MARLUMTOR-663969 format. One record per residue (C-alpha): residue number from 1; residue in one letter; x, y, z. Coordinates in steps of 0.1 Angstrom, whole numbers, plus 5000, padded with zeros to 4 digits. Example, Ala and Ser with C-alpha at 12.3 -4.5 7.8 and 13.67 -1.06 7.14 Angstrom:
REM residues 2
1/A/5123/4955/5078 .
2/S/5137/4989/5071 .
REM end
This chain:
REM residues 135
1/M/2735/1386/0613 .
2/R/2711/1362/0595 .
3/T/2729/1366/0562 .
4/P/2762/1351/0573 .
5/T/2743/1321/0588 .
6/I/2724/1315/0556 .
7/A/2756/1318/0535 .
8/V/2774/1292/0558 .
9/L/2745/1268/0555 .
10/T/2743/1272/0517 .
11/V/2780/1264/0514 .
12/A/2777/1235/0537 .
13/V/2749/1220/0518 .
14/A/2766/1226/0484 .
15/T/2798/1210/0497 .
16/F/2783/1179/0514 .
17/G/2751/1175/0495 .
18/G/2767/1150/0470 .
19/Y/2787/1132/0496 .
20/V/2780/1094/0496 .
21/P/2796/1074/0524 .
22/L/2818/1045/0514 .
23/H/2794/1019/0526 .
24/G/2767/1033/0504 .
25/Q/2788/1030/0472 .
26/H/2782/1000/0449 .
27/W/2818/0990/0444 .
28/Q/2833/0969/0472 .
29/K/2870/0957/0471 .
30/N/2861/0923/0486 .
31/V/2830/0916/0465 .
32/L/2826/0911/0428 .
33/T/2789/0908/0415 .
34/A/2773/0894/0384 .
35/E/2764/0930/0373 .
36/E/2800/0941/0375 .
37/I/2812/0911/0355 .
38/A/2784/0915/0329 .
39/K/2794/0952/0324 .
40/Q/2828/0939/0310 .
41/G/2810/0921/0281 .
42/D/2825/0891/0263 .
43/N/2860/0898/0275 .
44/I/2854/0878/0306 .
45/T/2845/0840/0302 .
46/T/2856/0825/0335 .
47/A/2857/0833/0372 .
48/Y/2894/0835/0370 .
49/D/2892/0860/0341 .
50/A/2868/0882/0362 .
51/V/2892/0882/0392 .
52/A/2923/0888/0371 .
53/R/2907/0918/0354 .
54/L/2886/0933/0381 .
55/R/2902/0923/0414 .
56/P/2938/0913/0406 .
57/R/2949/0918/0442 .
58/W/2928/0887/0451 .
59/L/2953/0866/0432 .
60/H/2983/0879/0452 .
61/P/2974/0881/0489 .
62/S/2999/0895/0513 .
63/D/3025/0872/0528 .
64/V/3016/0858/0562 .
65/T/3037/0849/0592 .
66/M/3033/0813/0601 .
67/R/3044/0798/0634 .
68/S/3061/0764/0632 .
69/A/3083/0743/0655 .
70/G/3114/0761/0641 .
71/G/3099/0796/0649 .
72/P/3080/0821/0627 .
73/S/3085/0820/0590 .
74/V/3069/0841/0562 .
75/Q/3050/0822/0535 .
76/A/3027/0833/0507 .
77/A/2991/0828/0517 .
78/Q/2974/0800/0499 .
79/I/2941/0807/0482 .
80/K/2912/0783/0486 .
81/V/2882/0784/0464 .
82/Y/2847/0776/0479 .
83/L/2818/0770/0455 .
84/N/2784/0777/0472 .
85/D/2802/0772/0505 .
86/F/2819/0739/0497 .
87/N/2856/0735/0493 .
88/A/2863/0733/0455 .
89/G/2901/0734/0456 .
90/D/2927/0760/0447 .
91/I/2928/0791/0426 .
92/D/2929/0771/0394 .
93/Y/2894/0759/0400 .
94/L/2882/0794/0391 .
95/K/2892/0787/0355 .
96/S/2864/0760/0353 .
97/I/2836/0783/0364 .
98/A/2817/0801/0336 .
99/A/2814/0838/0343 .
100/E/2778/0838/0332 .
101/N/2769/0814/0360 .
102/I/2783/0836/0389 .
103/Q/2760/0855/0412 .
104/E/2788/0868/0434 .
105/M/2824/0863/0444 .
106/R/2838/0873/0478 .
107/F/2874/0875/0490 .
108/L/2878/0865/0526 .
109/S/2909/0872/0547 .
110/Q/2926/0846/0568 .
111/N/2905/0854/0598 .
112/E/2873/0855/0579 .
113/T/2881/0822/0562 .
114/A/2889/0805/0596 .
115/S/2858/0820/0611 .
116/R/2835/0807/0583 .
117/F/2852/0774/0574 .
118/G/2872/0764/0604 .
119/P/2911/0761/0608 .
120/T/2928/0769/0575 .
121/E/2965/0771/0583 .
122/G/2966/0808/0572 .
123/Q/2947/0804/0539 .
124/V/2926/0831/0524 .
125/S/2896/0822/0503 .
126/I/2875/0832/0474 .
127/V/2838/0822/0478 .
128/V/2819/0819/0446 .
129/T/2781/0819/0448 .
130/L/2764/0806/0416 .
131/K/2731/0819/0402 .
132/K/2701/0799/0411 .
133/R/2687/0780/0381 .
134/H/2650/0784/0376 .
135/K/2631/0752/0367 .
REM end
């Protein structure tokens, strides 16, 4: 009777031993790190390049339903860019940020954006955190 138990345990360990839960993996779909950008080499020069190559879905958020006086309507969600938590403008602003200066970029949904920055009329956002400069 001990042999089948040991065999089952051996199979269980072999099967699940290499399992890493999703939250333990380094890649996250809503975060883009300096390390991930650096792995791409010289192919990425701006924040926009990094997003276009590594997280293209950030540039095309899902359509959102907006309520207006005339009833609900579907519009493309606008993307706001925040640089170190300050409103920097729209998606084109990413083209002015050098990739080498980026510590992290994070995509926020409509609800996350509203929660963090206040009412946003259905906008999503990309929050860019720059590397700290050493003096």
